[in-house]
C-alpha positions in Angstrom: 96.8 88.0 76.4 98.3 84.7 77.4 98.5 83.1 80.9 102.0 84.6 81.5 100.4 88.1 81.5 98.2 87.3 84.5 99.7 88.8 87.7 96.8 88.3 90.1 94.2 85.5 89.7 91.1 85.1 91.9 89.5 81.7 91.8 85.9 81.2 93.2 86.6 83.7 95.9 84.0 83.9 98.7 83.8 85.8 102.0 81.1 85.2 104.6 80.4 87.3 107.7 78.1 85.1 109.6 75.1 84.4 107.5 75.9 87.4 105.2 77.9 86.6 102.1 79.8 89.8 101.1 81.7 88.2 98.1 80.1 85.3 96.2 82.3 82.9 94.2 84.1 85.5 92.1 86.8 84.7 89.6 88.9 87.4 88.0 92.3 87.9 86.3 94.4 91.0 86.4 96.9 91.3 83.6 100.4 92.8 83.6 100.4 96.5 82.6 96.7 97.1 82.5 94.4 99.2 84.7 91.4 97.1 85.7 88.6 99.2 87.1 86.5 97.5 89.8 83.1 99.2 89.6 80.1 98.8 91.8 77.7 100.5 94.2 78.7 101.0 97.8 78.5 97.8 99.7 78.9 95.7 96.6 82.0 93.8 97.8 84.8 95.9 96.4 86.7 96.7 99.6 86.2 93.1 100.9 87.8 91.7 97.8 90.7 94.0 98.0 91.3 93.4 101.7 91.4 89.6 100.9 94.1 90.2 98.3 96.0 92.3 100.9 95.6 89.4 103.4 93.7 91.7 105.8 90.8 89.4 105.5 90.9 85.6 105.0 88.7 84.1 102.3 85.9 81.8 103.4 86.5 79.9 100.2 88.5 80.2 97.0 92.1 80.9 96.1 94.1 84.1 95.5 97.2 83.7 93.2 99.9 86.3 92.8 102.8 86.1 90.3 106.3 86.0 91.7 109.5 84.6 90.2 107.6 83.9 87.0 104.9 81.7 88.6 101.4 82.2 89.9 101.4 81.1 93.6 98.6 80.7 96.0 98.5 83.3 98.8 98.6 81.9 102.3 99.9 82.7 105.8 103.3 81.2 105.2 104.2 83.1 101.9 102.1 86.3 102.2 105.1 88.6 102.9 107.0 87.3 99.9 104.0 87.4 97.5 102.9 90.8 98.6 106.3 92.5 98.6 105.7 93.5 95.0 102.2 94.8 95.6 101.2 98.3 96.9 97.9 98.8 98.6 95.7 101.8 99.3 92.8 100.3 101.3 89.9 102.7 101.9 90.7 105.9 103.8 94.4 105.8 104.9 95.0 107.0 108.5 98.3 108.1 109.9 99.5 109.7 113.1 98.7 113.4 112.8 102.0 114.4 114.3 104.0 112.4 111.8 105.4 113.9 108.5 105.3 112.5 104.9 109.0 111.8 105.2 108.6 109.8 108.4 105.6 107.9 107.0 107.1 107.0 103.7 110.4 106.1 105.2 108.6 103.7 107.5 106.7 102.0 104.7 109.9 101.8 102.6 111.7 100.0 105.4 108.7 97.8 106.1 108.6 96.7 102.5 112.4 96.0 102.3 113.4 98.8 100.0 117.2 99.2 99.9 118.0 101.4 103.0 120.7 103.4 101.3 118.2 104.5 98.6 115.2 105.3 100.8 115.9 109.0 101.3 116.2 109.7 97.6 113.2 107.5 96.8 111.0 109.3 99.3 112.0 112.7 97.9 111.5 111.5 94.4 107.9 110.3 94.8 107.0 113.3 97.0 108.0 115.5 94.1 105.8 113.4 91.8 102.8 114.4 93.8 103.9 118.0 94.2 104.3 117.8 98.0 108.0 118.9 98.1 107.4 121.8 100.4 105.3 119.6 102.8 107.7 116.7 103.2 108.6 117.6 106.7 105.3 119.2 107.8 103.1 117.4 110.3 99.9 115.8 108.9 97.5 117.7 111.1 98.2 120.7 108.8 97.2 118.7 105.7 93.9 118.8 103.8 91.9 115.6 103.0 93.4 115.7 99.5 97.0 116.0 100.7 96.5 113.1 103.2 95.1 111.0 100.4 98.2 111.8 98.3 100.4 110.6 101.1 98.3 107.4 101.3 98.9 106.8 97.6 102.6 107.5 97.9 102.8 105.0 100.8 101.5 102.4 98.4 104.2 103.0 95.8 107.2 104.0 97.9 108.8 100.5 97.5 108.3 100.7 93.7 105.9 97.7 93.4 104.8 96.3 90.0 101.2 95.9 91.1 99.1 98.7 92.7 95.7 98.2 94.3 93.8 101.4 95.0 90.5 101.2 96.9 88.3 104.3 96.2 91.3 106.7 95.8 89.1 109.6 94.8 86.8 109.5 97.8 86.1 112.9 99.3 88.5 114.8 97.0 87.7 118.2 95.5 87.8 118.3 91.7 91.3 119.8 91.4 92.9 117.1 93.6 90.8 114.4 91.9 92.3 115.4 88.5 95.8 115.3 90.0 95.2 111.8 91.3 93.7 110.7 88.0 96.7 112.0 86.1 99.1 110.3 88.6 97.3 107.0 88.0 97.7 107.5 84.2 101.4 108.2 84.8 101.7 104.9 86.7 100.2 103.1 83.7 102.7 104.8 81.4 105.5 103.4 83.7 104.2 99.9 83.1 102.6 99.4 86.5 99.5 97.1 86.9 96.7 99.0 88.5 93.6 97.5 90.2 91.3 100.4 90.9 87.9 100.5 92.6 85.2 103.1 92.5 81.4 103.4 92.7 81.4 106.1 90.1 81.5 105.1 86.4 83.1 108.3 85.1 86.1 107.9 87.5 86.8 104.4 86.2 86.2 105.1 82.5 88.9 107.8 82.5 91.7 105.4 83.3 90.7 101.8 83.0 91.5 99.4 80.1 88.9 96.9 81.4 86.0 97.2 83.8 84.8 94.5 86.2 81.3 95.3 87.5 80.4 93.8 90.9 77.0 93.9 92.6 75.8 92.0 95.7 79.2 90.3 95.8 79.1 88.9 92.3 81.0 89.9 89.2 78.2 90.6 86.7 80.3 91.9 83.8 84.0 92.1 82.9 85.3 93.4 79.6 87.2 96.2 77.8 85.6 99.6 77.5 85.2 99.2 73.8 83.3 95.9 74.1 81.1 97.2 76.9 80.3 100.2 74.7 79.2 97.9 71.9 76.9 96.1 74.3 75.2 99.4 75.3 71.7 99.4 73.9 71.3 103.1 73.9 73.3 106.3 74.2 73.0 110.0 74.0 74.5 112.5 71.6 75.1 115.9 73.1 74.3 118.5 70.4 74.9 122.2 70.5 73.9 124.4 67.6 74.3 128.1 66.6 71.5 130.3 68.1 70.1 127.5 70.1 68.4 130.0 72.6 66.5 131.6 69.8 65.5 128.3 68.1 64.8 126.4 71.3 62.5 123.4 71.0 61.2 124.4 67.6 64.2 122.7 66.0 63.1 119.3 67.4 60.5 118.7 64.6 63.1 119.3 61.9 65.6 117.1 63.6 63.1 114.2 63.6 62.5 114.7 59.9 66.2 114.5 59.2 67.0 111.6 61.4 63.8 109.5 61.2 65.7 106.4 59.9 68.2 106.4 62.7 66.3 107.3 65.9 63.0 106.4 67.6 60.1 108.7 68.5 60.5 110.9 71.6 64.3 110.5 71.5 65.2 114.2 71.2 65.2 116.6 74.1 66.0 120.3 74.4 67.5 121.7 77.7 66.8 125.4 78.0 69.1 125.9 80.9 72.1 124.8 78.9 70.9 125.5 75.4 71.7 122.1 74.1 69.9 119.0 72.7 70.3 115.3 73.4 69.6 112.7 70.8 69.1 109.1 72.0 70.3 106.4 69.6 71.5 102.8 69.9 75.2 103.6 70.4 76.2 102.2 67.0 79.3 104.2 65.8 78.2 104.0 62.2 74.9 105.5 63.0 76.6 108.2 65.1 78.7 109.1 62.0 75.6 109.1 59.7 73.6 111.3 62.1 76.4 113.9 62.1 76.7 113.7 58.3 72.9 114.3 57.9 72.9 117.2 60.3 75.6 119.0 58.3 74.1 118.1 54.9 70.8 119.7 56.1 72.5 122.9 57.2 72.2 122.4 60.9 74.8 124.7 62.3 76.6 122.3 64.7 78.8 123.7 67.3 79.3 120.6 69.4 78.5 117.0 68.7 79.8 114.4 71.2 79.0 111.1 73.0 80.7 111.1 76.4 82.3 107.7 77.1 80.8 107.5 80.5 77.4 108.4 79.1 77.6 105.6 76.6 78.2 103.1 79.4 75.9 104.5 81.9 72.7 102.9 80.7 74.4 99.5 80.4 75.9 99.8 83.9 72.5 100.7 85.4 70.9 97.8 83.5 73.4 95.4 84.9 72.9 96.7 88.5 69.1 96.6 88.1 69.2 93.0 87.0 71.6 92.1 89.9 69.2 93.8 92.4 66.3 91.7 91.0 68.3 88.5 91.3 69.4 89.3 94.8 65.8 90.0 95.9 64.6 86.8 94.3 67.3 84.8 96.1 66.4 86.4 99.4 62.7 85.5 98.9 63.8 81.9 98.1 66.0 81.7 101.2 63.1 82.9 103.4 60.8 80.3 102.0 63.4 77.5 102.6 63.9 78.6 106.2 60.2 78.6 106.7 60.0 75.0 105.4 62.9 73.9 107.6 
């Protein structure tokens, strides 16, 4: 991608709350038409970063640039309304007056963002239909479930048809059915050419929709790359293997599997799970080895019913490794700071 594809650029962004630094010197580019997943544990600095982009918080240091009129321009108090008019925000848990209706809420946000007044009514009805809330458009929010209120929050971010969407933990507290609806809606936004900056503390949520993943821990970006490149960096992964008559064979098959796969896996890397009647095979994540392992199983008459490597599972060990290293670094910095304070 070239520089003209960058729609948001963070340069050395830092946010202090007293002596506590929530975001530490992060630099990040978000490209036109991509979904960038912002992944990190709770308290890592995700919401603080997004609130600075929304100008709800002011950076202690650093620059936020947003593309408008073909140029990246620095966000400040004088131009914030103009720069943010093409950005839609869902910041944490949206809260609305319980006696208001989706039509009232979305009409308000459309007017606030300068959407053409003569088109607001049809726009509101259009996007409510996209989320399947047609029958609820004039119902008061106190009748709504958590998932329905979250849908209204997402719609409030897109009602003015922005090119860039920033969603902070959009899946929080949702039941599985609604979570799938929200995921599919985000994928639909991608298909429409929207740029999506999406945060979560759960890897599987991000991996379902993101083109790139930026991992943040203790306020620092500790990794940022495509899913494919992160997968290649993973030092280990697990194959989920189901075979015919697994309950009868049980763990007795493990010895034979080791004999077949001894050139591709290490000792103690195969496990059998009786409750689910399946095996896991640890390997280094190399796609060529994955192919050879499947080939050998079939050649040796292992009756394979399912052979898969879930994408989230492939990245999980790498993610946890990054977070663990970040925790160690943060602890070491804390000890150093204590020593310096003691000397002073």
